[in-house]
N, C-alpha and C positions, 0 to 999 in steps of 0.2 A: 749315685745314679750314673755311673760311668757307662753302663750299658746303653744309655741313650745318647751318648756324646757323638756318635758317628752315624746318626739316623740319615739314611739316604732319601732325600725328598726331591731329587732332581726330576724324576719322572712326573711326580704329582705337581710340582711347580710348573713343569713344561705344559701340562694339560690345562692348568688354571691361568696361565699368564695372559690369555686372551679373554678370560672371563671377568677379571677384576683389574682396575687400574693400579693395584698394589700387589705386593708379593705376600704369599701366605706360607706358613709352615705348619706341618702336622703336629700332633701332640702325643706324648707318651700315654700308655694305657688306653689307647683309643677305644677299644671295645667297652672297657669299664666306664670311661668318661662318657661315651655316647649313651650308655644305659642309665647312668646315675646323675649326671649333671643336669640341674634344672634348666629346661629349655624355655626361653622367653616366649611369650605368646598370650593367648587369652583375649586378644583384642581383634575385633572384626576388621578385616582388611590388612592384617599382619601375617606374614608368612616366614617361618624359620627356614633358612637354607642350610647352614652348617656352622660348626665351631672351627676356629683356627687361631693360630698365633699371628699377630700383625705387628709390624713395627709402628710404634706410637707416632713416629714422625710422618707416617703416611696416612694417619687419621686426621681429618680436617673438619671444619665446620664453616661453610661459606655459601652454599647454594640454597638448598631447601631449608636448612635449619639455621635460623638467624638468632634464635634464643634457646636457652635451656628451658624447654617446655615443662620440665619437672619442677623448675624453680624460677618462674618468671619474675623478673625484677630484682633478683637476688644474685649475689656473687659468693664464690667459695673463698674462704680465707685460710690462713695457715692453721688456725685452730681446728677448723673443720677437717683438715687433711691429716691431723695428728694420728687418729686411729689407724687409717690405712697405711700411712707411711711407717708407723710403728710395727705393723704386722709384716710389711715388706722387709724392713730392716732386721727383724727378729728371725726371719726365715720360716715363719709360721703360716704364710699365705698359701692356701690350697686353691689353685686356680680352678679346680673342678668342684669345689665345695659349695659354691654359690652361683646364682645366676650371673653370668659375666656381663661386661659392658656390651651394648648392642651398637653395631654400625650398619649402614646401608651398603649395598653392593658398589656404590660410588665412593665409599670410604668416609662417609659423614657420620659423626658421632650422634647417636640418638639418646642413649642413656648410659650411665656409669661414669659420669664426669669425675667423681671423686677418685676412682681407680685410674682413670686416664691421666688426670693431672698429677696424682700421686706417683704414678709410674714415671712420668717425665721428670719428676723431682728426685727420683732414686735411680739414676742411670747406671749405677754400679751393681744393682741388685738383680740377679737372674731368678725369675720365678718359674721358668719353663721346665725345670728338672731335666732338661735335655741340652744344656750348655748353648742356648741360643744367644744369650747376652742380655744385658739389662734394659734394652730398649724394646723388648718384645712383650706384648700384652695378649692374654687370652681373651678372645671376644666371640660373640655370636653374630653371624652375618644374617640379616633379615631384610626382606622386601616389604614395602608398604604400598598399598593401593593408592593412597592419597595422603595429603598433609594431616587430615583429621586423624587417621589411623596412627600416624607417626606421633602426633601430639598426645593422643590418648595413651599410647604405651609409655611415653616419657613421663606423663603425669602419673599413671598407675604405678610404674616402677619406683618412682620416687617416694611413694607412700606405702610400699610393702614393709611389713613389720618383721621381716626375716633377716635383714642385713644388720651387721654390727659395725659397719664401717662408714656410715653416712648419717646425716641428719635428714629429717623429713621436710616436706613442703610446709611452709608456714601458712597461716590463715590467709594472709594477703596474697600470697603466691597462688593458693588454691582458687581464690576468687578470680585472680587474673587469668588462670587457665580456663575456667568456665566462661569468663567474659569473652575470651578469644573464640570459644566454641559458639556462644550466642551470636557473635557478629557474623558467623557463617550462615545463620538461619534467616529465613524470611521473617520480617517483624511479627507476623501473626503467630509464628511458632516459638517466639521467645517467651516462654512461660515456665512456671514452676515445675510442671510435670516433665517437661523436656530436661530440665536440670537434674531432677531426681533420677530420671532414667539414665542420664549420662554418668552420674555418680555410681549407680549400680553397675553400669557397663564397665567402668574403670575400677571397680572394687574399692571405691573410696569410702573409708570408714572413719576418717578423721584426719587431723593434721597436727603440726607442731605449733603450740602456743606458748610464748615466753620460754622457749627451750625445752618444753615437755610435750610429748605426744599425747593427744587427747582423743579418746574414742567418742564419736558423735552418736547420740540417740536419733531416732527418727524425727523427734521434735527439733533437735539441734540441726538436722539436715534441712528441715523446712525453713528454719530461720536463716541458715546459710544460703539457701536458694533465693530467699527474698533479698538478702544482701547482694547477691550476684545480679539480680534484676535491677536493684537500685543503682548498681555501678554503671549501668548503661542507660540510666535515666527513666526506667520504668517505675511507675507508681504502684505500690502494693497496698491493697486494702486488707488490713489485718483482721482476721476473723476472731470473734469472741468465743471462748470455750463455753459450751453449754454446761451449766451446773444446776441441777434440779432445785436444791434448797434456795439458791440465790434467785432463781427465776420466780419461785413462789413468793419470796420476800418482796421482790420487785412488784409482783402482781398485787400484793396486799398494799404496799406503799402507794401504788397508783390509785388506790381507792376502790378497787374491784372487790366488792363484798357480797355475800349472800346472807340474808337474815333468816334465822330459824324461826318459823311461825310460833312454835310451841313456847319458846323461851324468849324470843326477841333478841337473841345473841347472834353475833357473827359466826358463820360456819367457816372453819379453816378450809381452804381450797382442796386439800387432800381428803377431807372428810365430806365434801359436797358431792353427792351422787350425780349431779348434773354438770360436773366439770371433769374433763379428761386432761391430764398433763403428760406429755410424752414427746419424744424425739422422732421425727419423721424423716426418712431418707430422701424421697423424691416422688414425683408424679410420673406414672407410666401409663400412657394412653392405651396400651394394649392390655394390661392386666389390672388397671385401676391403681392401687396403691400398695405400699409395702406392708409388712405385718403390723407396723405401728398404727396404721389407719384401720386395719381390721380389728385390732384390739379396741380402738376408740369407738368403732361401730358397735361392737358387741356390748360395750358398756352403755353407750348413749342411745342406741336405736329405740329401746323400749320407751324412753322418755320423749324422744322426738315424735314417735308415732302416736303418743298420747296427747301431743300438742304442747308439751313442755319445752321451754327454751333451754338450750344447753350452751356451754362454752368449751372451747378447745384451746388450751395453752400449748402452742406448738413451736418447737425449734426445728427449723428446716435446713438440712444440709444438701449440697448438690449444686451450688451456684458459685461461680468464680468471682462475681462482682455484684454490686448493689443493683444494677439494672436487671441482670439475669435473675437475681433473687426476687425482685418485685414481680417479674413476669411469672416466676414459678409459684409465688404465693397466690396470685390472682387465679392462676390456672387451677390450683388446688381448691380454692374457694368456689370457683365457678362450676367445678365438676363434682363437688362433694355429694350432692343429692343424687346426681345421675349415676355415679360409680359406686357409692357406698350405701345409700338408702335403699336402692333397688335390691341389693343383696340382703339388706336387713329384712325386707318383706318376707323373704324365704325363710329366714331364721325364726322370725316372730310367728309366721303362719304355722310353722311346725309346732311351736310351743302352744299356740292358742287353738290349733286344729281348725284354722280358717283358711280358705283358699287365698292365694296371692291376689287374685282379681277382686275378691270381696274385700280384702284388707285394704287394697288401694282405693276402692270406692269409699270406704268408711273414713279413711284418713287423708285422702287427697288434699282436702282444703284445710285440714287442721294440723299439718305438720308443725312441730315446734321450730323456732328460729335457732339456727346454728351460727354462732359467732366465733371466728378465729382470732386469737390473740397471738400473732406471730412474734416470737422473741427476737430481740435485736441480734444481728450476726456481725455486721460491720460497724465500725466506729460512727459512720454516718447515719446509722439506723436510730430511730427512737427506741425506747425500751420495748414497746409493743406496737406492731402495725396491726390495727384492728380492721378486719374485713368480715362482712356478713356473707354467709354462703348464699349463692343465688339458687332459688328454687326453679 
């Protein structure tokens, strides 16, 4: 690469000497590099400025960046550096082949610590292809609106699965990163949804556990979010997963039975026409209820209107804690007749060819009783919270 040995960068350096507190050098194949080298970014509040070669001795970490945000609480050892040092020594390192280390316009290292430290430990290896010397490292200079943007990029970069020269953030380090983020929020915003949103924003899909990178499912991310909240002293109420067969067994075990008049035998809840079993999402004062409630109405309204008692075994989702859940359950029971039975009159009146008003007069005082058996959701719940719908 002798053709790059005498690159004249005096004019470029003169123009930039007042922009940065450090010297920069251009790079060979500039047009190709600019078009093909992965540019760091993808984080709100982060702005790419340019690529450049920087002397590693002018890169520092002392003002904004007091920790490696990509690996909080952890240090790089000699074994961690072996891959990148090996690539430097073999001459196989392609400075434009991967997203380079990122520094701020002040010269502070944000991400790429493995390459930064590895370069300082290989002072005789020139990776510039332009005879700059062994102390020059190819970097991306980026601006950050605030510390959160800087931390988010460092965290995200450390977990990208495209690099072959580093290890990923550990589970503990990942929790430490999210904990730092939670500390910046008002207490009322320190919740699971904020954590999940931050993981999505930083493209976090997993971490290193016992030396092996593990992809996290959505369920894993939820558990991870709960661990993050626990790390700052927030108590998490774990929800119970709704499972229809288990709920039916619990209902039977609790002694809730229906006797078949003809045989005197118990009727299984799934075979009892006066019982509806289903999962309901939420109560909406504007539209009534979700499709689960509509299905319950279609099945039970003929019996209710005839004066027969019915039971609804309901799993309700949509509450973040036990207090909110109890409020939601009572709201559902208190509004059942108002929002559901009213619509049932229209359905039945069509089938029976009776006006809604006539139907109301005939059945107003003889509506069957509706009893909700709300399934346990949190550990502090009983198996069933039994609430009779208010007429």
